[in-house]
C-alpha positions in Angstrom: 67.9 -13.6 24.9 70.9 -12.3 27.0 73.0 -9.1 26.5 75.8 -10.9 24.6 73.4 -12.8 22.4 71.8 -9.5 21.6 75.2 -7.9 20.5 76.4 -11.3 18.2 72.8 -10.7 16.7 73.4 -7.1 15.7 77.0 -7.7 14.3 75.5 -10.7 12.3 72.8 -8.3 10.6 75.5 -5.5 9.9 78.9 -7.6 8.9 80.1 -4.5 6.9 79.8 -1.9 9.8 82.3 -3.9 12.2 84.8 -1.5 13.3 83.0 1.6 12.5 82.2 4.1 15.2 78.4 3.8 15.0 78.8 -0.2 15.4 80.8 0.4 18.6 78.6 2.8 19.9 75.6 0.3 19.8 77.6 -2.4 21.2 78.7 0.1 24.1 75.2 0.9 24.8 74.3 -3.1 24.9 77.2 -3.9 27.3 75.8 -2.2 30.6 73.0 -4.5 30.2 75.5 -7.8 30.1 76.9 -6.6 33.5 73.3 -6.5 34.8 72.7 -10.2 33.6 76.0 -11.2 34.9 75.1 -10.2 38.4 72.0 -12.5 38.4 72.2 -16.1 40.0 72.3 -19.1 37.8 70.6 -22.5 38.0 73.5 -24.8 36.9 72.0 -28.4 37.4 68.8 -30.5 38.4 69.7 -33.8 39.6 67.8 -36.9 41.3 69.2 -37.8 44.8 68.9 -41.7 44.4 70.5 -42.0 47.9 67.5 -40.5 49.6 64.7 -42.8 51.0 61.9 -40.5 49.5 61.9 -38.8 45.8 63.9 -35.9 46.1 65.5 -33.2 43.4 68.5 -31.0 44.0 68.8 -27.7 42.5 72.3 -26.2 42.2 73.0 -22.5 41.8 76.1 -20.5 41.2 75.6 -18.5 44.0 73.5 -18.4 47.4 70.1 -20.1 46.2 67.2 -17.4 46.1 64.0 -18.0 48.2 61.9 -20.4 45.9 58.1 -19.5 45.5 56.0 -22.4 44.9 52.3 -23.6 44.1 50.2 -26.6 43.1 48.2 -27.1 39.9 45.6 -29.7 39.6 44.3 -31.6 36.5 46.9 -32.3 35.6 49.2 -32.4 38.8 51.7 -29.9 38.6 54.3 -28.5 41.2 55.6 -25.2 40.0 58.9 -23.6 41.6 59.8 -20.0 40.5 63.5 -18.8 41.3 63.8 -14.9 41.1 66.6 -13.4 39.7 67.8 -16.4 38.2 69.1 -17.6 34.7 68.6 -21.2 33.3 72.2 -22.4 32.9 71.6 -26.1 32.9 71.6 -26.0 29.0 68.4 -27.9 28.7 64.8 -26.8 28.7 63.4 -30.3 29.8 64.7 -33.1 31.8 63.2 -36.6 31.1 63.1 -38.0 34.6 60.6 -40.5 35.3 60.8 -42.2 38.7 58.6 -42.3 41.7 56.2 -39.5 41.8 57.9 -37.4 39.1 57.1 -37.4 35.4 59.4 -35.0 34.1 61.0 -31.5 34.9 60.6 -28.2 32.4 62.8 -25.5 32.6 61.5 -22.2 31.5 63.3 -18.7 31.8 61.4 -15.6 31.5 62.4 -12.0 32.7 64.5 -12.3 35.7 63.3 -15.7 36.8 63.5 -19.2 35.9 60.5 -21.6 36.5 60.6 -25.2 37.1 57.4 -27.1 36.2 57.6 -30.7 37.7 55.2 -33.0 36.4 53.6 -35.4 39.0 52.2 -39.0 38.9 49.6 -37.7 41.3 48.8 -35.5 44.4 51.8 -34.8 46.5 52.9 -33.3 49.8 56.3 -31.4 49.3 58.9 -29.4 51.1 61.9 -27.3 50.0 64.9 -27.1 52.2 68.4 -25.5 51.9 71.4 -27.9 51.9 75.1 -27.1 52.2 76.6 -24.8 49.5 74.3 -23.5 47.0 71.8 -26.5 47.0 68.0 -26.7 47.5 66.6 -30.0 47.9 63.1 -30.6 46.9 61.3 -33.7 48.8 58.2 -35.3 47.6 56.0 -37.6 49.3 52.4 -39.0 48.5 49.4 -36.6 49.4 48.5 -36.9 53.0 52.1 -38.1 54.2 54.9 -35.9 55.5 57.5 -35.2 52.8 60.3 -36.1 55.3 60.7 -38.1 58.1 61.4 -35.4 60.7 59.1 -34.9 63.9 56.0 -32.9 63.1 56.3 -29.3 63.2 54.5 -27.2 65.9 51.5 -26.5 63.5 48.2 -25.8 65.2 44.5 -24.4 64.5 44.0 -20.9 66.0 40.1 -20.7 65.9 37.3 -22.6 64.6 34.1 -20.6 63.7 30.9 -21.2 62.1 28.7 -18.4 60.3 25.7 -18.0 57.8 26.7 -16.9 54.6 24.7 -14.4 52.3 22.7 -17.0 50.4 22.0 -19.3 53.4 25.0 -21.3 53.2 26.9 -22.7 56.0 30.3 -21.5 56.3 32.8 -23.6 58.7 36.3 -21.2 59.0 39.3 -22.9 60.1 42.3 -20.3 60.9 45.6 -22.0 60.6 48.9 -21.0 62.0 50.7 -22.1 58.8 49.2 -21.6 55.2 51.1 -24.5 53.7 49.2 -27.0 56.5 47.9 -29.9 54.5 44.1 -30.1 54.6 42.2 -33.1 53.2 38.4 -32.9 52.9 36.2 -35.9 52.3 32.6 -36.4 52.1 31.0 -39.6 53.5 26.9 -39.6 53.3 25.4 -36.6 55.6 29.0 -35.8 56.9 31.8 -33.7 55.4 35.2 -34.9 57.4 38.2 -32.4 57.4 41.5 -33.6 58.2 44.1 -31.1 59.1 47.4 -33.0 58.8 50.3 -32.7 61.3 48.3 -30.0 63.3 47.2 -29.8 66.9 43.8 -28.5 68.1 43.9 -26.6 71.6 41.4 -28.1 74.1 39.2 -25.0 73.9 38.4 -25.8 70.4 37.9 -29.6 70.9 34.0 -29.6 71.2 31.0 -30.1 69.4 29.1 -26.8 68.0 25.2 -27.2 67.5 24.4 -24.7 64.9 20.8 -25.7 63.9 19.7 -22.6 64.8 21.7 -20.8 62.2 19.0 -21.9 59.4 21.7 -23.5 57.0 22.2 -27.0 55.7 24.7 -27.7 58.7 23.3 -29.2 62.0 26.7 -29.8 64.1 30.5 -28.8 63.8 32.8 -31.4 65.9 36.4 -31.0 66.4 38.9 -33.5 67.9 42.4 -34.5 67.9 43.4 -37.8 66.2 47.1 -38.7 66.8 49.2 -35.8 65.2 46.1 -34.5 63.2 43.0 -33.0 63.8 39.7 -34.0 62.6 36.6 -31.9 62.1 33.3 -33.6 61.3 30.7 -31.4 59.7 27.1 -33.0 59.8 24.5 -31.8 57.5 20.7 -31.7 57.8 20.0 -33.2 54.5 20.9 -32.8 50.9 24.0 -30.4 50.1 26.8 -29.4 48.1 30.3 -28.7 49.5 33.4 -26.4 48.5 36.4 -25.8 50.1 38.9 -22.8 49.4 41.9 -21.4 51.4 43.0 -17.9 51.4 46.3 -17.4 53.3 46.0 -19.0 56.7 42.3 -19.1 56.7 40.5 -22.4 55.2 36.9 -22.3 54.8 34.7 -25.3 54.0 31.0 -24.1 52.6 28.1 -26.3 52.8 25.2 -25.3 50.8 21.5 -26.3 49.6 21.5 -28.0 46.1 20.5 -25.9 43.3 16.9 -26.7 41.9 16.7 -28.9 38.8 15.8 -26.3 36.4 17.9 -23.1 38.1 18.3 -21.3 34.9 14.6 -20.5 34.9 14.4 -19.4 38.6 15.5 -15.6 39.1 17.8 -15.0 41.9 17.1 -12.8 44.9 18.1 -9.3 44.7 21.8 -8.7 45.5 22.5 -12.5 45.1 25.1 -13.4 42.5 24.8 -16.6 40.7 28.0 -18.3 39.7 27.7 -20.2 36.4 31.6 -20.6 35.4 33.4 -23.8 34.6 34.8 -25.5 37.8 38.4 -25.4 38.7 40.6 -26.6 41.6 43.7 -24.3 42.5 46.1 -24.7 45.1 48.7 -21.8 45.5 51.2 -20.9 48.4 52.6 -17.4 48.6 51.8 -16.8 44.9 51.6 -13.2 43.5 48.2 -11.8 42.8 48.9 -10.9 39.3 50.2 -14.4 38.4 47.0 -16.1 39.8 44.8 -13.6 37.6 46.9 -14.7 34.7 46.3 -18.3 35.5 42.4 -17.8 35.6 42.9 -15.8 32.1 44.6 -18.9 30.6 41.8 -21.1 32.0 38.9 -19.3 30.6 40.4 -17.7 27.5 39.4 -14.2 28.5 41.6 -11.3 28.3 42.4 -9.6 31.6 43.8 -6.3 31.8 45.4 -5.8 35.2 46.3 -2.3 36.8 50.1 -1.5 38.0 48.9 -0.7 41.3 47.9 -4.4 41.9 50.3 -6.0 44.0 50.7 -8.5 46.8 50.9 -12.3 47.3 48.3 -14.7 48.7 47.8 -18.3 49.6 44.9 -19.9 48.1 43.4 -23.4 48.1 40.2 -24.1 46.0 38.3 -27.2 45.1 36.0 -27.7 42.3 34.5 -24.2 42.4 33.1 -22.0 39.5 36.0 -19.9 38.1 34.0 -16.7 38.6 33.5 -17.5 42.2 37.5 -18.0 42.4 38.1 -14.7 40.9 35.4 -13.0 43.2 37.1 -14.5 46.2 40.6 -13.3 45.1 39.4 -9.8 44.2 37.5 -9.6 47.5 40.4 -10.9 49.6 42.8 -8.5 47.8 40.6 -5.3 48.0 40.0 -5.4 44.0 37.3 -4.8 41.9 36.8 -5.7 38.0 34.6 -4.3 35.2 33.8 -6.5 32.2 33.0 -5.8 29.0 32.6 -8.2 26.2 35.6 -10.8 26.8 37.8 -8.2 28.5 38.2 -7.8 32.2 39.6 -4.9 33.8 41.1 -5.6 37.5 42.3 -2.7 39.6 41.9 -1.6 43.4 38.2 -0.7 44.3 39.2 2.9 44.9 41.0 3.3 41.7 37.9 2.0 39.6 35.5 4.2 41.5 37.7 7.3 40.9 37.9 6.2 37.2 34.1 5.9 36.6 33.6 9.1 38.7 35.8 10.9 36.4 34.3 9.1 33.0 30.9 10.3 34.6 32.1 14.0 34.9 33.3 14.1 31.6 30.0 12.6 30.1 28.1 15.4 31.9 30.7 18.2 30.5 30.0 16.9 27.0 26.2 17.0 27.5 26.5 20.3 28.8 28.2 21.4 25.4 26.8 19.0 22.8 24.5 20.9 20.2 20.8 20.4 20.4 19.0 18.4 18.0 14.9 18.7 17.2 13.2 15.5 15.9 9.3 14.8 15.7 8.4 11.4 16.5 4.9 10.0 15.5 3.7 7.5 17.8 1.5 4.6 16.6 -0.1 3.1 20.0 1.0 5.1 22.8 -0.9 8.3 23.8 1.3 11.4 23.0 0.3 12.9 26.3 1.3 10.0 28.3 4.8 9.8 26.6 5.2 13.7 27.1 4.7 13.2 31.0 7.1 10.1 30.8 9.9 12.0 29.1 9.5 15.1 31.6 8.8 13.3 34.6 5.7 15.2 35.4 3.8 12.0 36.0 3.7 9.3 38.5 4.0 6.8 35.7 1.4 6.9 32.8 0.4 3.7 31.1 1.9 4.8 27.9 1.9 1.4 26.1 0.0 -0.9 28.0 2.2 -3.0 30.4 5.6 -3.8 28.3 7.4 -0.8 29.6 9.4 -2.9 32.1 11.4 -4.3 28.8 12.5 -0.8 28.6 14.0 -0.5 32.2 17.8 -0.9 31.4 17.5 1.5 28.5 15.7 4.0 30.7 18.3 3.7 33.5 21.3 4.2 31.2 19.3 7.4 29.7 18.9 9.2 33.3 22.2 8.5 34.6 23.1 12.1 34.0 19.8 13.7 34.4 20.1 15.0 37.9 18.6 18.4 37.0 15.5 16.7 35.4 12.7 15.9 37.8 13.0 12.0 37.2 12.3 12.1 33.3 14.4 10.8 30.6 15.2 14.3 29.1 18.7 15.7 29.9 18.8 19.2 31.8 18.6 21.1 28.6 15.9 18.9 26.8 12.4 19.7 26.3 9.4 17.4 25.0 5.9 18.7 23.6 3.0 16.6 22.6 0.6 17.3 19.6 -2.5 15.5 20.6 -4.0 16.0 17.0 -1.4 13.9 15.1 -0.4 11.8 18.0 3.1 13.1 17.7 6.0 14.4 20.1 8.4 17.0 19.5 11.9 16.3 21.5 14.5 18.8 21.5 17.8 17.4 23.2 21.4 16.4 22.5 21.7 13.8 19.8 23.3 11.2 22.2 20.4 11.5 24.5 17.9 11.6 21.7 19.1 8.2 20.4 18.6 6.9 23.9 15.0 8.1 24.1 14.2 6.5 20.7 15.5 3.1 21.9 13.2 3.6 24.9 10.2 4.6 22.7 10.6 1.8 20.4 9.9 -0.9 23.4 6.9 1.5 24.8 5.2 2.3 21.8 3.7 -1.2 21.0 0.3 -2.4 20.9 -1.5 -3.1 24.0 -2.0 -7.1 24.4 -5.7 -7.9 24.9 -7.6 -10.8 26.9 -10.9 -12.5 26.4 -12.6 -13.3 29.4 -15.3 -15.9 29.4 -17.2 -16.5 32.6 -19.7 -19.4 33.1 -22.4 -19.1 35.7 -24.4 -22.1 36.7 -27.3 -22.2 38.9 -28.8 -25.5 39.8 -31.8 -26.1 41.8 -33.4 -29.4 43.3 -36.8 -29.2 45.1 -38.9 -31.9 46.7 -41.9 -31.9 49.2 -44.4 -34.4 50.4 -47.9 -33.5 52.1 -50.4 -36.1 53.8 -53.7 -35.0 55.3 -57.0 -36.6 56.7 -60.6 -35.5 57.1 -63.5 -37.8 58.8 -66.9 -37.0 60.0 -70.3 -38.6 61.0 -73.6 -38.2 58.8 -76.9 -39.8 58.2 -78.8 -41.0 54.9 -81.7 -42.9 53.7 -79.0 -44.9 51.7 -78.7 -48.5 52.2 -75.3 -48.5 54.4 -74.5 -52.0 53.2 -73.4 -50.9 50.0 -71.2 -48.4 48.2 -68.9 -47.7 51.3 -66.0 -46.9 49.0 -65.6 -43.9 46.8 -63.6 -42.6 44.3 -60.6 -40.0 44.9 -61.9 -36.9 45.8 -65.4 -38.1 46.2 -68.0 -38.5 49.0 -69.2 -41.7 50.4 -72.2 -43.1 48.9 -71.4 -41.0 45.1 -74.2 -39.6 43.5 -76.3 -39.6 46.5 -77.4 -36.7 49.1 -77.0 -36.9 52.8 -77.6 -35.0 55.9 -75.2 -34.1 58.8 -76.2 -35.4 62.1 -78.5 -33.3 64.2 -77.4 -30.3 66.1 -78.8 -31.8 69.2 -76.0 -34.5 69.0 -73.3 -31.9 69.3 -72.1 -32.0 65.7 -71.9 -29.4 63.0 -75.2 -28.8 61.2 -75.1 -27.9 57.5 -76.9 -28.0 54.4 -77.8 -31.3 52.9 -75.2 -32.5 50.7 -72.3 -30.6 51.9 -69.5 -32.3 53.4 -69.1 -31.5 57.2 -66.1 -33.3 59.0 -65.1 -33.7 62.8 -61.5 -33.5 61.7 -60.7 -31.4 58.9 -56.8 -31.4 58.0 -56.7 -31.9 54.3 -53.6 -31.1 52.0 -54.3 -27.7 50.5 -53.4 -28.7 46.6 -54.0 -32.5 46.9 -52.8 -34.3 43.9 -54.5 -37.6 45.1 -57.2 -38.8 47.8 -59.1 -41.7 48.9 -62.5 -42.1 50.8 -63.6 -44.8 53.1 -66.9 -45.4 54.9 -65.4 -47.0 58.2 -68.7 -48.3 59.4 -72.8 -47.3 60.4 -75.3 -47.3 63.1 -78.3 -47.4 61.3 -78.6 -44.2 59.5 -75.6 -43.0 60.9 -72.4 -43.3 58.6 -68.7 -42.7 60.1 -66.6 -41.7 56.9 -62.9 -40.8 56.4 -60.8 -39.1 53.6 -57.2 -39.3 53.1 -55.6 -36.8 50.7 -51.7 -36.5 49.8 -49.5 -34.6 47.3 -45.8 -34.7 46.4 -43.8 -32.4 44.2 -40.1 -33.1 42.8 -38.5 -30.7 40.5 -35.0 -30.1 39.0 -34.1 -26.8 37.4 -30.4 -25.6 35.8 -29.6 -22.2 34.7 -26.5 -21.4 32.7 -25.3 -17.9 31.9 -21.9 -17.2 30.1 -20.9 -13.6 29.5 -17.7 -13.0 27.6 -15.7 -9.8 27.3 -12.7 -8.7 25.4 -10.4 -5.8 27.2 -6.9 -4.6 26.8 -4.2 -5.3 29.4 -4.8 -3.5 32.8 -8.1 -1.9 31.2 -11.4 -2.2 33.1 -14.2 -3.6 31.1 -17.9 -4.3 31.9 -20.6 -6.3 30.6 -24.2 -6.1 31.5 -27.4 -8.1 30.2 -30.8 -8.1 32.0 -34.0 -6.5 32.4 -36.0 -3.6 34.0 -38.9 -4.6 36.1 -41.6 -2.0 36.4 -43.4 -1.0 40.0 -46.0 1.4 41.0 -44.4 4.2 43.5 -47.1 6.0 45.6 -46.2 9.4 46.8 -48.4 11.4 49.0 -51.7 10.4 50.9 -55.3 10.6 50.2 -56.4 13.3 47.5 -52.7 14.2 47.0 -51.6 10.9 46.5 -49.6 10.4 42.9 -48.9 7.1 41.5 -45.8 6.9 39.2 -44.1 3.9 37.4 -40.4 3.4 38.3 -38.0 0.6 37.3 -35.6 -1.5 39.2 -32.9 -3.6 37.1 -32.4 -7.3 37.2 -29.0 -7.8 35.7 -26.3 -10.2 35.0 -23.1 -8.0 35.1 -19.3 -8.6 35.0 -16.7 -6.2 35.7 -12.9 -7.3 35.4 -9.6 -5.6 35.1 -6.8 -7.9 33.6 -3.2 -7.8 33.9 -0.9 -10.0 31.8 2.2 -11.2 33.7 5.7 -11.5 31.8 5.2 -15.6 31.8 2.0 -15.1 30.0 -0.3 -15.7 33.3 -3.4 -13.1 34.0 -4.2 -11.6 37.0 -7.8 -10.4 37.1 -9.7 -8.4 39.5 -13.4 -9.7 39.0 -16.7 -8.4 40.3 -19.7 -10.6 39.0 -23.2 -10.1 40.0 -26.4 -11.9 39.2 -29.7 -10.4 40.1 -33.4 -12.1 39.7 -36.8 -11.0 40.7 -38.0 -12.5 44.0 -41.4 -13.5 45.0 -41.3 -11.3 48.0 -43.7 -8.1 47.6 -44.0 -5.2 49.4 -46.5 -2.3 48.5 -44.5 0.3 46.4 -41.5 -1.8 46.3 -39.9 -4.9 44.4 -37.7 -7.4 45.9 -34.4 -8.5 44.1 -32.4 -11.5 44.8 -28.8 -11.0 44.2 -25.9 -13.4 44.2 -22.4 -11.3 43.7 -18.6 -12.5 43.9 -15.8 -10.0 44.0 -12.2 -11.6 43.9 -8.5 -11.2 42.7 -7.0 -14.4 41.1 -4.2 -15.4 39.2 -4.8 -17.8 36.0 -2.8 -19.5 33.6 -3.7 -18.5 29.9 -6.6 -20.5 28.8 -7.1 -22.1 32.2 -10.7 -22.5 33.7 -10.7 -21.8 37.5 -13.9 -22.3 39.7 -14.1 -18.9 41.2 -16.4 -19.7 43.8 -19.6 -21.2 44.5 -22.8 -21.1 47.0 -24.6 -23.9 48.1 -27.9 -23.5 49.9 -30.3 -26.4 51.5 -33.6 -25.9 53.3 -35.1 -28.7 55.1 -38.7 -28.3 56.7 -41.1 -30.6 58.6 -44.6 -29.2 59.9 -47.3 -31.1 61.4 -50.8 -29.8 62.2 -53.0 -31.8 64.7 -55.8 -32.2 67.2 -54.5 -31.5 70.6 -54.2 -34.6 72.9 -55.8 -36.9 70.1 -53.0 -36.1 67.6 -50.4 -37.6 70.2 -52.0 -40.9 70.6 -50.0 -43.6 69.3 -51.1 -44.9 65.8 -54.5 -43.6 66.0 -53.0 -40.1 66.4 -52.2 -40.1 62.8 -56.0 -39.6 62.1 -55.9 -36.4 63.9 -52.8 -34.6 62.0 -51.6 -33.3 58.7 -48.0 -33.6 58.1 -45.9 -31.7 55.3 -42.1 -32.3 54.3 -40.1 -30.4 52.0 -36.3 -30.4 50.8 -35.0 -27.6 48.7 -31.5 -27.3 47.5 -29.9 -24.5 45.4 -26.4 -24.4 44.1 -24.3 -21.5 42.3 -20.9 -22.2 40.6 -19.1 -19.4 38.6 -16.3 -20.4 36.4 -13.7 -18.2 34.5 -11.6 -18.6 31.7 -8.9 -15.8 30.3 -7.5 -16.3 26.9 -4.8 -13.9 25.9 -5.1 -13.0 22.4 -2.1 -13.1 20.1 -0.6 -9.8 19.2 0.1 -8.8 15.8 3.7 -7.9 14.4 5.3 -5.5 16.4 8.2 -4.7 13.9 8.4 -0.8 13.6 8.4 0.1 10.1 
């Protein structure tokens, strides 16, 4: 509303006071404003120049045209021209021009400026020129083409640089001589092609950069001259996502690795910021910082409060980037910072925000120093009062107050310790005290009311039941044994029995069963013996034969040559399963043991002074485990498993114990079975007892030897299965 309009409105509301002294006094107060408005320029007309070869708008002013500020908006396409110090004297707020690239012109007067918002049918290139008199000509052309037919300007590229970003992305930085240079970015397969229109590249920058050693998704950056344009081809090393933005003369193309499929469940690395805002595109040339912040506020629907000290302009070009990323870029380039609470964002210079927060902190400290102390007794349900006392006073190196869920209290604890510099790392303020009563498991706290509320919030998260884990282990010992022995006996004897009969005897029997026989005479060089006892020239039988066969090979007169074969074969399998189970609290060690104590005699001293005593040695199955439940309901276990059995090996006064033991630290999913380890043993043996020389003879040598073969297999497997026991209701009554 102009000053004249305000005077008219005042007089209409008070018709009876016209001509009175108070009325003319008010009018006199308003008239100086009228002269100030009269000094402003005026936009008198906006016309289409139908004689021009391109789409052209002519803006006519009452005085010398102001310097227009312009910027582009995308989705929908809009071109905005701001004329400072100008009133809208056209008489219309909307001009329905719909020809060529123009879909209409809207004029808005606000403050001391007039804004022309030109609706476009698509992306355009534009140029504003002052023409004779008080006219500004706006020439439009399709995007990628020069807005005028004049010779290209002396635009060039100052530098092309490449660097690695904080999160491993590749940043191609193109420094332009003119921030209004038109830059097109297109993606074709593994390449991103950047076309810098009507811009020359110096020969020193017309080169191929090999940047694969930077460990980014970018392999090469190739800059070349194509007619009046400069083409920069960025080749990637695989899948990637791209974004491009411009701040003043610096145009940046960012090539980053694509996010994982379920990015929300993967925590980002410390110091990295994840941008999750809705994507937008912005193209501004020499726009005020406050204006671009207002545009972001309109886009997001958030309330943005900007400090009066925020000034300056910037040129910005962003394509499909998250709005919070765009806001960060603007703040960093302008030396600003922000603080957000709910849906309100405060923007101010970094130094101003730091100074303001410092004053707030000092004010809180002063309030704490003057606030009255409050005493309260808090009775704990699950945590130990002694551990909580150490936690509050900061005298312990981190007690296990309530069993592993203390991480959830990190944020509250950090807030509670913000102004506790005088306290040695505890949650109490410099004036606070805490005493534990072990008898009632209570803690007496004296501190300011604000600090006491913070401590109670922390205790609500710490004083909870400890989660428990049932750990089941299964030990399987399997053995497979096989042995085979073959032996031989033969000798020469004489008998009065008819040698033509009963040459074959039963297993284990003698030739001529039921008859007595006599060995050959000593003079013949053979063993003598008692009649009826078997005497052999080769005596290599199986020790514990399970079968045998006797043969009478032949006889000469009263002399009989006899042969006896013995054999044994043993095949055995066994399996032993032990399954100890134990339940323990989170991060609490547990032990379960089962077995026997084996007695043995121990002798001390010698001779008449020797004393015999009975001692015992354990042979047990023992499981020692310390579980730790992770936030994602998995279990880390430190396990020591030992199985002992008596061994057949004996030493006078001692007893041998066969021990199998496993010690390990593993991470297992809840209720998942893991093979903790195993031992596989195999023992093969082949023994031959033979008569020298004769045992080495082919074929016949088998009558002079004894063979024994054995194959023993033993296998130990250990399985472990943790199961988190559901915790009870944690609601604090």
